[in-house]
C-alpha positions as CSV (number, residue, x, y, z in Angstrom):
1,X,115.1,110.5,88.7
2,X,113.6,111.4,92.0
3,X,116.4,112.0,94.6
4,X,116.7,109.7,97.6
5,X,116.0,112.7,99.8
6,X,112.5,113.0,98.2
7,X,111.5,109.4,98.9
8,X,108.2,109.0,97.2
9,X,107.1,106.2,99.6
10,X,106.7,103.4,97.0
11,X,106.0,100.5,99.4
12,X,104.3,97.3,98.3
13,X,100.9,96.6,99.9
14,X,99.5,93.1,100.4
15,X,96.1,94.4,99.5
16,X,97.2,95.1,95.9
17,X,95.3,92.9,93.5
18,X,97.5,89.9,92.5
19,X,98.0,89.3,88.8
20,X,98.9,85.6,89.2
21,X,95.9,84.9,91.4
22,X,93.6,86.4,88.8
23,X,95.2,85.0,85.6
24,X,97.2,82.0,86.9
25,X,100.9,81.2,86.8
26,X,102.1,79.6,83.6
27,X,105.5,77.9,83.1
28,X,108.1,80.5,82.0
29,X,109.3,78.1,79.3
30,X,106.3,79.1,77.2
31,X,107.6,82.7,76.8
32,X,108.7,83.4,73.2
33,X,112.4,84.1,72.8
34,X,112.1,87.4,71.0
35,X,109.2,89.0,72.9
36,X,105.9,90.4,71.5
37,X,107.1,92.8,68.8
38,X,105.7,95.9,70.4
39,X,106.6,99.5,69.5
40,X,106.0,102.6,71.7
41,X,103.4,105.0,70.4
42,X,105.4,108.0,71.5
43,X,108.7,108.7,73.4
44,X,108.2,111.4,76.0
45,X,110.6,113.9,77.6
46,X,110.0,115.1,81.1
47,X,113.1,117.4,80.8
48,X,114.5,118.5,84.2
49,X,111.3,117.8,86.2
50,X,110.5,115.0,88.7
51,X,107.3,114.2,86.8
52,X,108.2,110.6,85.9
53,X,105.1,109.1,87.5
54,X,102.8,111.2,85.2
55,X,105.0,110.5,82.1
56,X,105.2,106.8,82.9
57,X,101.5,106.2,83.5
58,X,100.5,108.2,80.4
59,X,102.9,106.2,78.2
60,X,101.6,103.0,79.6
61,X,98.0,104.0,78.9
62,X,98.9,104.7,75.3
63,X,99.3,101.0,74.5
64,X,95.7,100.4,75.4
65,X,94.2,103.6,74.1
66,X,96.1,103.5,70.8
67,X,96.8,107.2,70.7
68,X,99.3,109.7,72.1
69,X,98.3,111.0,75.5
70,X,99.3,114.0,77.5
71,X,101.6,113.3,80.4
72,X,101.2,116.8,81.9
73,X,97.5,116.2,82.4
74,X,98.4,113.0,84.3
75,X,100.9,115.0,86.4
76,X,98.1,117.6,87.3
77,X,95.6,114.9,88.2
78,X,98.0,113.0,90.4
79,X,98.5,116.2,92.2
80,X,94.8,116.8,92.4
81,X,94.3,113.4,94.0
82,X,97.1,114.1,96.6
83,X,96.0,117.7,97.0
84,X,99.5,119.0,96.2
85,X,101.4,119.7,93.0
86,X,103.9,116.8,92.5
87,X,107.0,118.9,91.9
88,X,109.0,116.5,94.2
89,X,107.5,113.3,92.8
90,X,104.5,111.2,93.7
91,X,103.1,108.1,95.4
92,X,103.0,105.0,93.2
93,X,99.4,104.1,94.1
94,X,98.2,107.6,93.7
95,X,99.7,107.6,90.2
96,X,97.8,104.5,89.4
97,X,94.6,105.7,91.1
98,X,94.6,108.9,89.0
99,X,94.4,106.7,85.9
100,X,91.2,105.2,87.3
101,X,89.6,108.3,88.7
102,X,90.4,110.9,86.0
103,X,91.5,108.9,83.0
104,X,94.0,110.3,80.4
105,X,93.8,113.2,77.9
106,X,94.8,112.9,74.2
107,X,97.9,115.0,73.5
108,X,96.1,116.7,70.7
109,X,93.7,118.3,73.2
110,X,96.3,119.6,75.7
111,X,96.7,123.4,75.9
112,X,100.0,123.2,77.7
113,X,103.6,122.0,77.2
114,X,106.9,122.2,79.1
115,X,108.3,124.2,76.2
116,X,105.9,127.0,76.8
117,X,104.9,126.7,80.5
118,X,106.7,126.2,83.8
119,X,106.5,122.9,85.7
120,X,104.8,124.8,88.6
121,X,102.0,125.9,86.2
122,X,101.3,122.6,84.5
123,X,101.4,120.7,87.8
124,X,98.6,122.8,89.3
125,X,95.3,121.1,88.3
126,X,93.5,124.4,88.9
127,X,95.1,125.8,85.7
128,X,93.6,123.0,83.5
129,X,90.1,123.7,81.9
130,X,87.5,121.6,83.6
131,X,85.9,120.9,80.2
132,X,88.8,118.5,79.5
133,X,87.8,116.2,82.3
134,X,84.9,114.6,80.5
135,X,87.0,113.7,77.5
136,X,89.8,112.3,79.8
137,X,87.3,110.0,81.7
138,X,86.6,108.2,78.4
139,X,90.1,106.8,78.8
140,X,89.9,105.7,82.4
141,X,91.5,102.5,83.6
142,X,89.4,99.9,85.4
143,X,92.0,99.0,88.0
144,X,95.6,97.6,88.3
145,X,97.3,94.5,89.4
146,X,100.7,93.8,91.1
147,X,103.0,91.7,88.9
148,X,103.8,88.6,90.9
149,X,104.0,84.9,90.7
150,X,106.5,82.1,91.3
151,X,109.2,83.7,89.2
152,X,112.2,86.0,89.6
153,X,111.5,89.7,89.1
154,X,112.6,89.5,85.4
155,X,110.1,86.8,84.6
156,X,107.3,88.4,86.6
157,X,107.5,91.2,84.1
158,X,107.7,88.9,81.1
159,X,104.8,86.8,82.2
160,X,102.6,89.8,82.9
161,X,103.4,91.2,79.5
162,X,102.7,87.8,77.8
163,X,99.4,87.2,79.6
164,X,98.3,90.7,79.0
165,X,99.3,90.9,75.3
166,X,95.7,90.6,74.0
167,X,94.7,93.7,76.1
168,X,97.8,95.6,75.3
169,X,98.9,95.6,78.9
170,X,102.3,96.8,79.9
171,X,104.1,96.9,83.3
172,X,104.8,100.2,85.1
173,X,107.8,100.0,87.3
174,X,108.1,102.2,90.3
175,X,111.5,101.6,91.9
176,X,115.2,102.3,92.4
177,X,117.1,103.9,89.6
178,X,120.9,104.2,89.3
179,X,122.8,107.3,88.0
180,X,124.9,105.3,85.6
181,X,121.9,103.9,83.8
182,X,122.0,106.5,81.0
183,X,123.1,104.5,78.0
184,X,121.4,101.9,75.8
185,X,122.2,99.1,78.2
186,X,121.6,99.3,82.0
187,X,124.4,97.2,83.6
188,X,124.9,96.6,87.3
189,X,123.8,98.5,90.3
190,X,125.6,100.8,92.8
191,X,125.3,102.2,96.3
192,X,124.0,105.5,94.8
193,X,120.4,105.5,93.6
194,X,117.2,107.5,93.4
195,X,113.7,106.6,92.4
196,X,112.1,106.5,88.9
197,X,108.9,105.4,87.2
198,X,109.2,103.8,83.7
199,X,107.4,101.4,81.4
200,X,108.5,97.8,80.7
201,X,106.8,97.0,77.4
202,X,108.6,94.0,75.8
203,X,111.7,91.9,75.8
204,X,114.1,90.7,73.1
205,X,117.2,88.6,72.5
206,X,120.5,90.4,71.6
207,X,123.8,88.5,71.1
208,X,122.4,85.5,73.0
209,X,121.2,87.6,76.0
210,X,117.6,88.3,76.9
211,X,116.8,91.9,77.8
212,X,113.6,93.6,79.0
213,X,112.8,96.8,77.0
214,X,112.4,100.0,79.0
215,X,110.4,102.9,77.6
216,X,112.0,106.0,79.1
217,X,110.8,109.6,79.5
218,X,114.1,111.3,78.8
219,X,113.5,111.9,75.1
220,X,114.9,110.1,72.1
221,X,118.4,111.0,73.0
222,X,118.3,108.6,75.9
223,X,119.3,105.0,75.1
224,X,118.3,103.6,71.7
225,X,115.8,106.3,70.6
226,X,114.2,106.4,74.0
227,X,114.4,102.6,74.7
228,X,116.9,101.0,77.1
229,X,117.7,97.4,77.6
230,X,118.2,95.6,81.0
231,X,119.4,92.0,81.4
232,X,118.1,89.5,83.9
233,X,120.9,89.7,86.4
234,X,120.9,93.5,86.6
235,X,117.1,93.7,86.8
236,X,116.9,91.1,89.6
237,X,119.7,92.7,91.6
238,X,117.9,96.1,91.3
239,X,114.6,94.6,92.3
240,X,115.8,92.4,95.2
241,X,114.5,95.3,97.4
242,X,111.0,94.6,96.0
243,X,109.6,94.3,99.5
244,X,111.1,97.6,100.6
245,X,110.5,100.4,98.2
246,X,109.6,99.2,94.7
247,X,106.6,97.9,92.8
248,X,105.5,96.6,89.4
249,X,102.0,97.4,88.3
250,X,99.8,96.4,85.3
251,X,96.9,98.7,84.5
252,X,93.6,97.1,83.3
253,X,91.5,98.9,80.8
254,X,87.7,99.3,81.0
255,X,85.8,96.5,79.4
256,X,83.0,97.3,76.9
257,X,79.9,98.2,78.8
258,X,81.6,99.2,82.0
259,X,80.5,102.6,83.2
260,X,83.5,104.9,83.6
261,X,81.4,107.6,85.3
262,X,80.0,105.3,87.9
263,X,83.4,103.6,88.5
264,X,85.0,107.0,88.8
265,X,82.5,108.3,91.3
266,X,82.7,105.2,93.6
267,X,86.5,105.0,93.4
268,X,86.9,108.6,94.2
269,X,84.6,108.3,97.3
270,X,86.6,105.3,98.6
271,X,90.0,106.8,97.8
272,X,89.0,110.1,99.6
273,X,87.8,108.1,102.6
274,X,91.0,106.2,102.7
275,X,93.1,109.4,102.8
276,X,91.0,111.0,105.4
277,X,91.2,108.0,107.7
278,X,95.0,107.7,107.1
279,X,95.5,111.4,107.9
280,X,93.5,111.1,111.1
281,X,95.6,108.0,112.1
282,X,98.8,109.9,111.4
283,X,97.7,112.8,113.5
284,X,96.7,110.5,116.4
285,X,100.0,108.6,116.2
286,X,102.0,111.9,116.3
287,X,100.0,113.2,119.3
288,X,100.4,110.0,121.2
289,X,104.2,110.3,121.0
290,X,104.2,113.7,122.7
């Protein structure tokens, strides 16, 4: 969990692509009671780091790529995009953009691990062999959508999962996380919270209650083998601050025939331009206050 003092600036942007505008809004009554029957490809463990954005985005990409991916490569590439190692956490959009610009690396090709290397080492993109970049770009994402629509937060997630089932899309949550959410079930919220990135991959019915399934990055000892369950009321309470510091994103995979190299080049140019303009604006605003 990223401490409140390290606010990662996860703020919704009206310019985000709308999932409901692209795919429509179906009645929630069509959603199957017991979900989609999905199973995570791997359960990851970020240990004592604040690397949840890299671990969450890598886990989400696995559903579409159909293979285990390296979260530490994702951590390094988010840092490369931001031009700083993300030891204190990362921006939500930068985390999604890194999936588009750099792609994801198969775990089998990764030369590093947290068992053998320090967080400072793996987070520095300069330590990663450049030869791995070409392989990672084969697993680039084409873009991402914001999970929205005329539903409560709970059903925004379920509808996005349902409509994206054919393309193995999941929802990546960037939002508030509460210290007591450590067991199998996440119940209630509190005044104390931090920030966390995690994957919402399915839902189910247990004892007459519908729960969203959370894929965690705290190893198999967390929750039910790495999966936690959150009910509608708790999730909606936690996400009532959606307009303040939380967001739900759905990554879109490249279609057959789309040019990953071309998309990567154009996206990087636009993203770099955005950051340069934003930095200049911040400098101007600071100077005007003096």
